[in-house]
PyMOL Python script that loads the backbone (N, CA, C, O; Angstrom):
from pymol import cmd

cmd.read_pdbstr("""\
ATOM      1  N   MET A   1       0.846  -1.214  -0.063  1.00  0.00           N
ATOM      2  CA  MET A   1       0.034  -0.011   0.039  1.00  0.00           C
ATOM      3  C   MET A   1       0.907   1.243   0.114  1.00  0.00           C
ATOM      4  O   MET A   1       1.785   1.316   0.973  1.00  0.00           O
ATOM      5  N   PRO A   2       0.688   2.252  -0.780  1.00  0.00           N
ATOM      6  CA  PRO A   2       1.393   3.377  -0.919  1.00  0.00           C
ATOM      7  C   PRO A   2       1.399   4.125   0.511  1.00  0.00           C
ATOM      8  O   PRO A   2       0.403   4.171   1.234  1.00  0.00           O
ATOM      9  N   GLY A   3       2.569   4.670   0.810  1.00  0.00           N
ATOM     10  CA  GLY A   3       2.622   5.454   1.981  1.00  0.00           C
ATOM     11  C   GLY A   3       2.916   4.703   3.225  1.00  0.00           C
ATOM     12  O   GLY A   3       3.064   5.295   4.294  1.00  0.00           O
ATOM     13  N   THR A   4       3.010   3.341   3.107  1.00  0.00           N
ATOM     14  CA  THR A   4       3.198   2.541   4.284  1.00  0.00           C
ATOM     15  C   THR A   4       4.663   2.096   4.489  1.00  0.00           C
ATOM     16  O   THR A   4       5.400   2.001   3.507  1.00  0.00           O
ATOM     17  N   PHE A   5       5.088   1.834   5.674  1.00  0.00           N
ATOM     18  CA  PHE A   5       6.548   1.350   5.865  1.00  0.00           C
ATOM     19  C   PHE A   5       6.565   0.425   6.924  1.00  0.00           C
ATOM     20  O   PHE A   5       5.620   0.307   7.705  1.00  0.00           O
ATOM     21  N   SER A   6       7.710  -0.306   6.989  1.00  0.00           N
ATOM     22  CA  SER A   6       7.915  -1.317   8.039  1.00  0.00           C
ATOM     23  C   SER A   6       9.428  -0.893   8.570  1.00  0.00           C
ATOM     24  O   SER A   6      10.387  -0.703   7.821  1.00  0.00           O
ATOM     25  N   ALA A   7       9.443  -0.792   9.901  1.00  0.00           N
ATOM     26  CA  ALA A   7      10.760  -0.500  10.433  1.00  0.00           C
ATOM     27  C   ALA A   7      11.138  -1.802  11.326  1.00  0.00           C
ATOM     28  O   ALA A   7      10.299  -2.328  12.056  1.00  0.00           O
ATOM     29  N   LEU A   8      12.276  -2.209  11.226  1.00  0.00           N
ATOM     30  CA  LEU A   8      12.815  -3.388  12.005  1.00  0.00           C
ATOM     31  C   LEU A   8      13.852  -2.822  13.016  1.00  0.00           C
ATOM     32  O   LEU A   8      14.659  -1.951  12.691  1.00  0.00           O
ATOM     33  N   SER A   9      13.783  -3.380  14.302  1.00  0.00           N
ATOM     34  CA  SER A   9      14.650  -3.005  15.148  1.00  0.00           C
ATOM     35  C   SER A   9      15.238  -4.202  15.956  1.00  0.00           C
ATOM     36  O   SER A   9      14.470  -5.141  16.168  1.00  0.00           O
ATOM     37  N   ILE A  10      16.366  -4.267  16.376  1.00  0.00           N
ATOM     38  CA  ILE A  10      16.994  -5.403  17.212  1.00  0.00           C
ATOM     39  C   ILE A  10      17.241  -4.784  18.538  1.00  0.00           C
ATOM     40  O   ILE A  10      17.837  -3.711  18.628  1.00  0.00           O
ATOM     41  N   PHE A  11      16.757  -5.490  19.659  1.00  0.00           N
ATOM     42  CA  PHE A  11      17.063  -5.184  20.927  1.00  0.00           C
ATOM     43  C   PHE A  11      17.899  -6.323  21.616  1.00  0.00           C
ATOM     44  O   PHE A  11      17.497  -7.482  21.516  1.00  0.00           O
ATOM     45  N   ALA A  12      18.982  -6.051  22.273  1.00  0.00           N
ATOM     46  CA  ALA A  12      19.821  -6.924  23.020  1.00  0.00           C
ATOM     47  C   ALA A  12      19.660  -6.667  24.490  1.00  0.00           C
ATOM     48  O   ALA A  12      19.606  -5.536  24.973  1.00  0.00           O
ATOM     49  N   TYR A  13      19.583  -7.847  25.206  1.00  0.00           N
ATOM     50  CA  TYR A  13      19.468  -7.733  26.730  1.00  0.00           C
ATOM     51  C   TYR A  13      20.646  -8.503  27.409  1.00  0.00           C
ATOM     52  O   TYR A  13      21.060  -9.581  26.982  1.00  0.00           O
ATOM     53  N   ASP A  14      21.130  -7.887  28.453  1.00  0.00           N
ATOM     54  CA  ASP A  14      21.989  -8.564  29.394  1.00  0.00           C
ATOM     55  C   ASP A  14      21.363  -8.779  30.740  1.00  0.00           C
ATOM     56  O   ASP A  14      20.253  -8.293  30.956  1.00  0.00           O
ATOM     57  N   LEU A  15      21.978  -9.458  31.644  1.00  0.00           N
ATOM     58  CA  LEU A  15      21.367  -9.665  32.995  1.00  0.00           C
ATOM     59  C   LEU A  15      21.984  -8.572  33.981  1.00  0.00           C
ATOM     60  O   LEU A  15      23.140  -8.161  33.875  1.00  0.00           O
ATOM     61  N   ASP A  16      21.221  -8.217  34.800  1.00  0.00           N
ATOM     62  CA  ASP A  16      21.703  -7.225  35.917  1.00  0.00           C
ATOM     63  C   ASP A  16      22.294  -8.106  37.122  1.00  0.00           C
ATOM     64  O   ASP A  16      22.438  -9.327  37.052  1.00  0.00           O
ATOM     65  N   ASP A  17      22.565  -7.441  38.061  1.00  0.00           N
ATOM     66  CA  ASP A  17      23.249  -8.206  39.257  1.00  0.00           C
ATOM     67  C   ASP A  17      22.264  -9.099  40.001  1.00  0.00           C
ATOM     68  O   ASP A  17      22.667  -9.889  40.856  1.00  0.00           O
ATOM     69  N   ARG A  18      20.913  -8.974  39.667  1.00  0.00           N
ATOM     70  CA  ARG A  18      19.943  -9.799  40.298  1.00  0.00           C
ATOM     71  C   ARG A  18      19.540 -11.015  39.316  1.00  0.00           C
ATOM     72  O   ARG A  18      18.690 -11.841  39.650  1.00  0.00           O
ATOM     73  N   GLY A  19      20.187 -11.059  38.127  1.00  0.00           N
ATOM     74  CA  GLY A  19      19.920 -12.007  37.123  1.00  0.00           C
ATOM     75  C   GLY A  19      18.584 -11.666  36.237  1.00  0.00           C
ATOM     76  O   GLY A  19      18.023 -12.483  35.506  1.00  0.00           O
ATOM     77  N   GLU A  20      18.188 -10.340  36.433  1.00  0.00           N
ATOM     78  CA  GLU A  20      16.993  -9.819  35.618  1.00  0.00           C
ATOM     79  C   GLU A  20      17.403  -9.328  34.279  1.00  0.00           C
ATOM     80  O   GLU A  20      18.356  -8.550  34.253  1.00  0.00           O
ATOM     81  N   PRO A  21      16.784  -9.689  33.070  1.00  0.00           N
ATOM     82  CA  PRO A  21      17.115  -9.047  31.820  1.00  0.00           C
ATOM     83  C   PRO A  21      16.942  -7.597  31.837  1.00  0.00           C
ATOM     84  O   PRO A  21      15.926  -7.084  32.304  1.00  0.00           O
ATOM     85  N   ILE A  22      17.978  -6.870  31.303  1.00  0.00           N
ATOM     86  CA  ILE A  22      17.797  -5.428  31.126  1.00  0.00           C
ATOM     87  C   ILE A  22      18.262  -5.125  29.716  1.00  0.00           C
ATOM     88  O   ILE A  22      19.132  -5.830  29.205  1.00  0.00           O
ATOM     89  N   GLN A  23      17.725  -4.118  29.073  1.00  0.00           N
ATOM     90  CA  GLN A  23      18.173  -3.708  27.655  1.00  0.00           C
ATOM     91  C   GLN A  23      19.579  -3.156  27.570  1.00  0.00           C
ATOM     92  O   GLN A  23      19.952  -2.173  28.212  1.00  0.00           O
ATOM     93  N   ALA A  24      20.313  -3.830  26.760  1.00  0.00           N
ATOM     94  CA  ALA A  24      21.790  -3.335  26.546  1.00  0.00           C
ATOM     95  C   ALA A  24      21.877  -2.351  25.583  1.00  0.00           C
ATOM     96  O   ALA A  24      22.510  -1.312  25.771  1.00  0.00           O
ATOM     97  N   TRP A  25      21.161  -2.657  24.353  1.00  0.00           N
ATOM     98  CA  TRP A  25      21.104  -1.742  23.135  1.00  0.00           C
ATOM     99  C   TRP A  25      19.990  -2.059  22.303  1.00  0.00           C
ATOM    100  O   TRP A  25      19.301  -3.075  22.396  1.00  0.00           O
ATOM    101  N   GLU A  26      19.834  -0.990  21.364  1.00  0.00           N
ATOM    102  CA  GLU A  26      18.816  -1.179  20.421  1.00  0.00           C
ATOM    103  C   GLU A  26      19.362  -0.570  19.132  1.00  0.00           C
ATOM    104  O   GLU A  26      20.073   0.434  19.186  1.00  0.00           O
ATOM    105  N   THR A  27      19.026  -1.194  17.896  1.00  0.00           N
ATOM    106  CA  THR A  27      19.428  -0.519  16.664  1.00  0.00           C
ATOM    107  C   THR A  27      18.373  -0.742  15.649  1.00  0.00           C
ATOM    108  O   THR A  27      17.642  -1.731  15.677  1.00  0.00           O
ATOM    109  N   VAL A  28      18.304   0.168  14.770  1.00  0.00           N
ATOM    110  CA  VAL A  28      17.226   0.097  13.681  1.00  0.00           C
ATOM    111  C   VAL A  28      18.041  -0.528  12.513  1.00  0.00           C
ATOM    112  O   VAL A  28      19.174  -0.130  12.241  1.00  0.00           O
ATOM    113  N   VAL A  29      17.427  -1.504  11.848  1.00  0.00           N
ATOM    114  CA  VAL A  29      18.036  -2.233  10.791  1.00  0.00           C
ATOM    115  C   VAL A  29      17.458  -1.777   9.410  1.00  0.00           C
ATOM    116  O   VAL A  29      16.244  -1.657   9.242  1.00  0.00           O
ATOM    117  N   SER A  30      18.280  -1.555   8.536  1.00  0.00           N
ATOM    118  CA  SER A  30      17.877  -1.073   7.133  1.00  0.00           C
ATOM    119  C   SER A  30      17.771  -2.324   6.107  1.00  0.00           C
ATOM    120  O   SER A  30      17.331  -2.141   4.972  1.00  0.00           O
ATOM    121  N   GLY A  31      18.151  -3.482   6.509  1.00  0.00           N
ATOM    122  CA  GLY A  31      17.880  -4.561   5.722  1.00  0.00           C
ATOM    123  C   GLY A  31      16.598  -5.246   5.708  1.00  0.00           C
ATOM    124  O   GLY A  31      15.583  -4.668   6.097  1.00  0.00           O
ATOM    125  N   THR A  32      16.582  -6.492   5.266  1.00  0.00           N
ATOM    126  CA  THR A  32      15.441  -7.294   5.305  1.00  0.00           C
ATOM    127  C   THR A  32      15.143  -7.948   6.700  1.00  0.00           C
ATOM    128  O   THR A  32      15.966  -7.866   7.612  1.00  0.00           O
ATOM    129  N   GLU A  33      14.009  -8.564   6.837  1.00  0.00           N
ATOM    130  CA  GLU A  33      13.636  -9.191   8.025  1.00  0.00           C
ATOM    131  C   GLU A  33      14.624 -10.343   8.362  1.00  0.00           C
ATOM    132  O   GLU A  33      15.002 -10.539   9.517  1.00  0.00           O
ATOM    133  N   GLU A  34      15.062 -11.165   7.212  1.00  0.00           N
ATOM    134  CA  GLU A  34      15.903 -12.160   7.255  1.00  0.00           C
ATOM    135  C   GLU A  34      17.308 -11.776   7.699  1.00  0.00           C
ATOM    136  O   GLU A  34      17.987 -12.536   8.389  1.00  0.00           O
ATOM    137  N   GLU A  35      17.726 -10.599   7.295  1.00  0.00           N
ATOM    138  CA  GLU A  35      18.983 -10.036   7.656  1.00  0.00           C
ATOM    139  C   GLU A  35      18.988  -9.677   9.030  1.00  0.00           C
ATOM    140  O   GLU A  35      19.943 -10.008   9.733  1.00  0.00           O
ATOM    141  N   ALA A  36      17.940  -8.976   9.537  1.00  0.00           N
ATOM    142  CA  ALA A  36      17.765  -8.687  10.857  1.00  0.00           C
ATOM    143  C   ALA A  36      17.788  -9.897  11.890  1.00  0.00           C
ATOM    144  O   ALA A  36      18.349  -9.806  12.982  1.00  0.00           O
ATOM    145  N   ILE A  37      17.184 -10.940  11.486  1.00  0.00           N
ATOM    146  CA  ILE A  37      17.164 -12.214  12.318  1.00  0.00           C
ATOM    147  C   ILE A  37      18.615 -12.716  12.323  1.00  0.00           C
ATOM    148  O   ILE A  37      19.109 -13.082  13.390  1.00  0.00           O
ATOM    149  N   ALA A  38      19.298 -12.751  11.216  1.00  0.00           N
ATOM    150  CA  ALA A  38      20.557 -13.274  11.170  1.00  0.00           C
ATOM    151  C   ALA A  38      21.611 -12.487  12.167  1.00  0.00           C
ATOM    152  O   ALA A  38      22.446 -13.028  12.892  1.00  0.00           O
ATOM    153  N   GLU A  39      21.371 -11.130  12.025  1.00  0.00           N
ATOM    154  CA  GLU A  39      22.195 -10.248  12.897  1.00  0.00           C
ATOM    155  C   GLU A  39      21.807 -10.531  14.528  1.00  0.00           C
ATOM    156  O   GLU A  39      22.621 -10.517  15.451  1.00  0.00           O
ATOM    157  N   ALA A  40      20.616 -10.744  14.618  1.00  0.00           N
ATOM    158  CA  ALA A  40      20.175 -11.007  16.157  1.00  0.00           C
ATOM    159  C   ALA A  40      20.777 -12.336  16.593  1.00  0.00           C
ATOM    160  O   ALA A  40      21.280 -12.479  17.707  1.00  0.00           O
ATOM    161  N   LYS A  41      20.716 -13.248  15.734  1.00  0.00           N
ATOM    162  CA  LYS A  41      21.324 -14.696  16.033  1.00  0.00           C
ATOM    163  C   LYS A  41      22.752 -14.550  16.558  1.00  0.00           C
ATOM    164  O   LYS A  41      23.181 -15.099  17.573  1.00  0.00           O
ATOM    165  N   GLU A  42      23.433 -13.747  15.745  1.00  0.00           N
ATOM    166  CA  GLU A  42      24.878 -13.581  16.008  1.00  0.00           C
ATOM    167  C   GLU A  42      25.009 -12.860  17.351  1.00  0.00           C
ATOM    168  O   GLU A  42      25.808 -13.289  18.184  1.00  0.00           O
ATOM    169  N   ALA A  43      24.267 -11.797  17.591  1.00  0.00           N
ATOM    170  CA  ALA A  43      24.304 -11.116  18.780  1.00  0.00           C
ATOM    171  C   ALA A  43      23.901 -11.892  20.069  1.00  0.00           C
ATOM    172  O   ALA A  43      24.282 -11.619  21.208  1.00  0.00           O
ATOM    173  N   ALA A  44      23.108 -12.858  19.721  1.00  0.00           N
ATOM    174  CA  ALA A  44      22.625 -13.769  20.813  1.00  0.00           C
ATOM    175  C   ALA A  44      23.750 -14.449  21.590  1.00  0.00           C
ATOM    176  O   ALA A  44      23.617 -14.712  22.786  1.00  0.00           O
ATOM    177  N   SER A  45      24.983 -14.764  20.824  1.00  0.00           N
ATOM    178  CA  SER A  45      26.105 -15.339  21.381  1.00  0.00           C
ATOM    179  C   SER A  45      26.808 -14.552  22.404  1.00  0.00           C
ATOM    180  O   SER A  45      27.545 -15.133  23.201  1.00  0.00           O
ATOM    181  N   ARG A  46      26.635 -13.218  22.452  1.00  0.00           N
ATOM    182  CA  ARG A  46      27.157 -12.243  23.344  1.00  0.00           C
ATOM    183  C   ARG A  46      26.245 -11.655  24.389  1.00  0.00           C
ATOM    184  O   ARG A  46      26.666 -10.871  25.239  1.00  0.00           O
ATOM    185  N   HIS A  47      24.969 -12.050  24.312  1.00  0.00           N
ATOM    186  CA  HIS A  47      24.002 -11.329  25.279  1.00  0.00           C
ATOM    187  C   HIS A  47      23.056 -12.284  25.718  1.00  0.00           C
ATOM    188  O   HIS A  47      22.892 -13.308  25.055  1.00  0.00           O
ATOM    189  N   ALA A  48      22.349 -12.054  26.859  1.00  0.00           N
ATOM    190  CA  ALA A  48      21.350 -13.030  27.552  1.00  0.00           C
ATOM    191  C   ALA A  48      20.176 -13.200  26.730  1.00  0.00           C
ATOM    192  O   ALA A  48      19.450 -14.181  26.893  1.00  0.00           O
ATOM    193  N   GLY A  49      19.910 -12.223  25.764  1.00  0.00           N
ATOM    194  CA  GLY A  49      18.700 -12.401  24.964  1.00  0.00           C
ATOM    195  C   GLY A  49      18.682 -11.285  23.844  1.00  0.00           C
ATOM    196  O   GLY A  49      19.313 -10.230  23.909  1.00  0.00           O
ATOM    197  N   VAL A  50      17.883 -11.673  22.835  1.00  0.00           N
ATOM    198  CA  VAL A  50      17.710 -10.687  21.802  1.00  0.00           C
ATOM    199  C   VAL A  50      16.331 -10.773  21.170  1.00  0.00           C
ATOM    200  O   VAL A  50      15.740 -11.852  21.121  1.00  0.00           O
ATOM    201  N   LEU A  51      15.808  -9.645  20.683  1.00  0.00           N
ATOM    202  CA  LEU A  51      14.517  -9.583  19.976  1.00  0.00           C
ATOM    203  C   LEU A  51      14.747  -8.955  18.740  1.00  0.00           C
ATOM    204  O   LEU A  51      15.623  -8.097  18.632  1.00  0.00           O
ATOM    205  N   VAL A  52      13.913  -9.367  17.628  1.00  0.00           N
ATOM    206  CA  VAL A  52      13.760  -8.496  16.452  1.00  0.00           C
ATOM    207  C   VAL A  52      12.259  -8.110  16.412  1.00  0.00           C
ATOM    208  O   VAL A  52      11.336  -8.916  16.527  1.00  0.00           O
ATOM    209  N   VAL A  53      12.143  -6.870  16.248  1.00  0.00           N
ATOM    210  CA  VAL A  53      10.686  -6.232  16.259  1.00  0.00           C
ATOM    211  C   VAL A  53      10.410  -5.560  14.909  1.00  0.00           C
ATOM    212  O   VAL A  53      11.276  -4.895  14.339  1.00  0.00           O
ATOM    213  N   ARG A  54       9.272  -5.737  14.451  1.00  0.00           N
ATOM    214  CA  ARG A  54       8.795  -5.090  13.266  1.00  0.00           C
ATOM    215  C   ARG A  54       7.669  -4.164  13.700  1.00  0.00           C
ATOM    216  O   ARG A  54       6.823  -4.542  14.510  1.00  0.00           O
ATOM    217  N   ARG A  55       7.661  -2.970  13.168  1.00  0.00           N
ATOM    218  CA  ARG A  55       6.605  -2.035  13.394  1.00  0.00           C
ATOM    219  C   ARG A  55       6.028  -1.547  11.997  1.00  0.00           C
ATOM    220  O   ARG A  55       6.823  -1.056  11.195  1.00  0.00           O
ATOM    221  N   ASP A  56       4.862  -1.642  11.709  1.00  0.00           N
ATOM    222  CA  ASP A  56       4.326  -1.137  10.321  1.00  0.00           C
ATOM    223  C   ASP A  56       3.536   0.080  10.627  1.00  0.00           C
ATOM    224  O   ASP A  56       2.887   0.196  11.667  1.00  0.00           O
ATOM    225  N   GLY A  57       3.608   1.059   9.628  1.00  0.00           N
ATOM    226  CA  GLY A  57       2.781   2.299   9.790  1.00  0.00           C
ATOM    227  C   GLY A  57       2.555   2.985   8.501  1.00  0.00           C
ATOM    228  O   GLY A  57       3.033   2.657   7.415  1.00  0.00           O
ATOM    229  N   ARG A  58       1.791   3.945   8.744  1.00  0.00           N
ATOM    230  CA  ARG A  58       1.528   4.885   7.570  1.00  0.00           C
ATOM    231  C   ARG A  58       1.618   6.340   8.052  1.00  0.00           C
ATOM    232  O   ARG A  58       0.634   6.966   8.447  1.00  0.00           O
ATOM    233  N   PRO A  59       2.814   6.816   7.996  1.00  0.00           N
ATOM    234  CA  PRO A  59       3.205   8.221   8.428  1.00  0.00           C
ATOM    235  C   PRO A  59       2.405   9.269   7.930  1.00  0.00           C
ATOM    236  O   PRO A  59       2.162  10.228   8.661  1.00  0.00           O
ATOM    237  N   ALA A  60       1.908   9.205   6.634  1.00  0.00           N
ATOM    238  CA  ALA A  60       1.175  10.214   6.032  1.00  0.00           C
ATOM    239  C   ALA A  60      -0.127  10.511   6.760  1.00  0.00           C
ATOM    240  O   ALA A  60      -0.616  11.639   6.701  1.00  0.00           O
ATOM    241  N   VAL A  61      -0.716   9.499   7.464  1.00  0.00           N
ATOM    242  CA  VAL A  61      -1.887   9.713   8.255  1.00  0.00           C
ATOM    243  C   VAL A  61      -1.620   9.548   9.688  1.00  0.00           C
ATOM    244  O   VAL A  61      -2.582   9.342  10.428  1.00  0.00           O
ATOM    245  N   GLY A  62      -0.459   9.611  10.162  1.00  0.00           N
ATOM    246  CA  GLY A  62      -0.065   9.455  11.552  1.00  0.00           C
ATOM    247  C   GLY A  62      -0.215   8.223  12.227  1.00  0.00           C
ATOM    248  O   GLY A  62      -0.180   8.193  13.457  1.00  0.00           O
ATOM    249  N   GLU A  63      -0.385   7.158  11.521  1.00  0.00           N
ATOM    250  CA  GLU A  63      -0.500   5.737  12.121  1.00  0.00           C
ATOM    251  C   GLU A  63       0.715   5.058  12.317  1.00  0.00           C
ATOM    252  O   GLU A  63       1.548   5.004  11.413  1.00  0.00           O
ATOM    253  N   GLU A  64       0.909   4.488  13.510  1.00  0.00           N
ATOM    254  CA  GLU A  64       2.029   3.619  13.783  1.00  0.00           C
ATOM    255  C   GLU A  64       1.532   2.446  14.394  1.00  0.00           C
ATOM    256  O   GLU A  64       0.852   2.524  15.417  1.00  0.00           O
ATOM    257  N   GLY A  65       1.843   1.236  13.797  1.00  0.00           N
ATOM    258  CA  GLY A  65       1.235  -0.058  14.304  1.00  0.00           C
ATOM    259  C   GLY A  65       2.014  -0.512  15.538  1.00  0.00           C
ATOM    260  O   GLY A  65       3.110  -0.044  15.847  1.00  0.00           O
ATOM    261  N   ASP A  66       1.340  -1.497  16.245  1.00  0.00           N
ATOM    262  CA  ASP A  66       1.941  -2.048  17.447  1.00  0.00           C
ATOM    263  C   ASP A  66       3.137  -2.696  16.920  1.00  0.00           C
ATOM    264  O   ASP A  66       3.279  -2.921  15.718  1.00  0.00           O
ATOM    265  N   PRO A  67       4.099  -3.032  17.917  1.00  0.00           N
ATOM    266  CA  PRO A  67       5.341  -3.784  17.554  1.00  0.00           C
ATOM    267  C   PRO A  67       4.946  -5.250  17.504  1.00  0.00           C
ATOM    268  O   PRO A  67       4.141  -5.742  18.295  1.00  0.00           O
ATOM    269  N   VAL A  68       5.591  -5.964  16.471  1.00  0.00           N
ATOM    270  CA  VAL A  68       5.384  -7.360  16.362  1.00  0.00           C
ATOM    271  C   VAL A  68       6.738  -8.016  16.569  1.00  0.00           C
ATOM    272  O   VAL A  68       7.669  -7.678  15.838  1.00  0.00           O
ATOM    273  N   VAL A  69       6.910  -8.922  17.507  1.00  0.00           N
ATOM    274  CA  VAL A  69       8.121  -9.626  17.720  1.00  0.00           C
ATOM    275  C   VAL A  69       8.170 -10.639  16.550  1.00  0.00           C
ATOM    276  O   VAL A  69       7.203 -11.391  16.431  1.00  0.00           O
ATOM    277  N   VAL A  70       9.153 -10.732  15.714  1.00  0.00           N
ATOM    278  CA  VAL A  70       9.443 -11.619  14.613  1.00  0.00           C
ATOM    279  C   VAL A  70      10.504 -12.661  15.005  1.00  0.00           C
ATOM    280  O   VAL A  70      10.549 -13.734  14.403  1.00  0.00           O
ATOM    281  N   PHE A  71      11.375 -12.364  16.020  1.00  0.00           N
ATOM    282  CA  PHE A  71      12.322 -13.345  16.514  1.00  0.00           C
ATOM    283  C   PHE A  71      12.688 -12.998  17.867  1.00  0.00           C
ATOM    284  O   PHE A  71      12.828 -11.825  18.213  1.00  0.00           O
ATOM    285  N   ARG A  72      12.854 -14.026  18.680  1.00  0.00           N
ATOM    286  CA  ARG A  72      13.256 -13.952  20.195  1.00  0.00           C
ATOM    287  C   ARG A  72      14.083 -15.077  20.513  1.00  0.00           C
ATOM    288  O   ARG A  72      13.825 -16.219  20.132  1.00  0.00           O
ATOM    289  N   ALA A  73      15.105 -14.753  21.229  1.00  0.00           N
ATOM    290  CA  ALA A  73      15.975 -15.826  21.693  1.00  0.00           C
ATOM    291  C   ALA A  73      16.565 -15.503  22.992  1.00  0.00           C
ATOM    292  O   ALA A  73      16.963 -14.354  23.185  1.00  0.00           O
ATOM    293  N   GLY A  74      16.674 -16.485  23.995  1.00  0.00           N
ATOM    294  CA  GLY A  74      17.160 -16.159  25.350  1.00  0.00           C
ATOM    295  C   GLY A  74      16.161 -15.403  26.184  1.00  0.00           C
ATOM    296  O   GLY A  74      14.948 -15.409  25.975  1.00  0.00           O
ATOM    297  N   ARG A  75      16.794 -14.735  27.171  1.00  0.00           N
ATOM    298  CA  ARG A  75      15.997 -13.968  28.214  1.00  0.00           C
ATOM    299  C   ARG A  75      15.873 -12.508  27.866  1.00  0.00           C
ATOM    300  O   ARG A  75      16.850 -11.764  27.773  1.00  0.00           O
ATOM    301  N   THR A  76      14.609 -12.128  27.676  1.00  0.00           N
ATOM    302  CA  THR A  76      14.265 -10.705  27.212  1.00  0.00           C
ATOM    303  C   THR A  76      13.404 -10.075  28.140  1.00  0.00           C
ATOM    304  O   THR A  76      13.206  -8.880  27.926  1.00  0.00           O
ATOM    305  N   GLY A  77      12.770 -10.648  29.244  1.00  0.00           N
ATOM    306  CA  GLY A  77      11.915  -9.944  29.984  1.00  0.00           C
ATOM    307  C   GLY A  77      10.625  -9.610  29.309  1.00  0.00           C
ATOM    308  O   GLY A  77      10.266 -10.203  28.291  1.00  0.00           O
ATOM    309  N   ASP A  78       9.907  -8.635  29.890  1.00  0.00           N
ATOM    310  CA  ASP A  78       8.713  -8.084  29.280  1.00  0.00           C
ATOM    311  C   ASP A  78       9.065  -7.120  28.141  1.00  0.00           C
ATOM    312  O   ASP A  78       9.981  -6.311  28.284  1.00  0.00           O
ATOM    313  N   PHE A  79       8.437  -7.188  27.154  1.00  0.00           N
ATOM    314  CA  PHE A  79       8.664  -6.334  25.990  1.00  0.00           C
ATOM    315  C   PHE A  79       7.334  -5.616  25.627  1.00  0.00           C
ATOM    316  O   PHE A  79       6.397  -6.290  25.198  1.00  0.00           O
ATOM    317  N   ASP A  80       7.220  -4.292  25.783  1.00  0.00           N
ATOM    318  CA  ASP A  80       6.057  -3.588  25.448  1.00  0.00           C
ATOM    319  C   ASP A  80       6.396  -2.603  24.452  1.00  0.00           C
ATOM    320  O   ASP A  80       5.528  -1.857  24.001  1.00  0.00           O
TER     321      ASP A  80
END
""", "prot")
cmd.dss("prot")
cmd.show_as("cartoon", "prot")
cmd.util.cbc("prot")
cmd.orient("prot")
């Protein structure tokens, strides 16, 4: 549909001193969903958990969709 977009983000989580997952970093990915998942799988070897999240929207009308988790590995805690 014209005027729509999909944004992909990767979130990495480490564990705090109580063993709870906390967000270590986030990055927006310019590639495909498959490339984002591959990058997240690689990051999973260095972090307690990772997420790949897609958000669809139509900025021309001010709509931004809810985040959709497309890949999750390890401990990520709650994600909203």
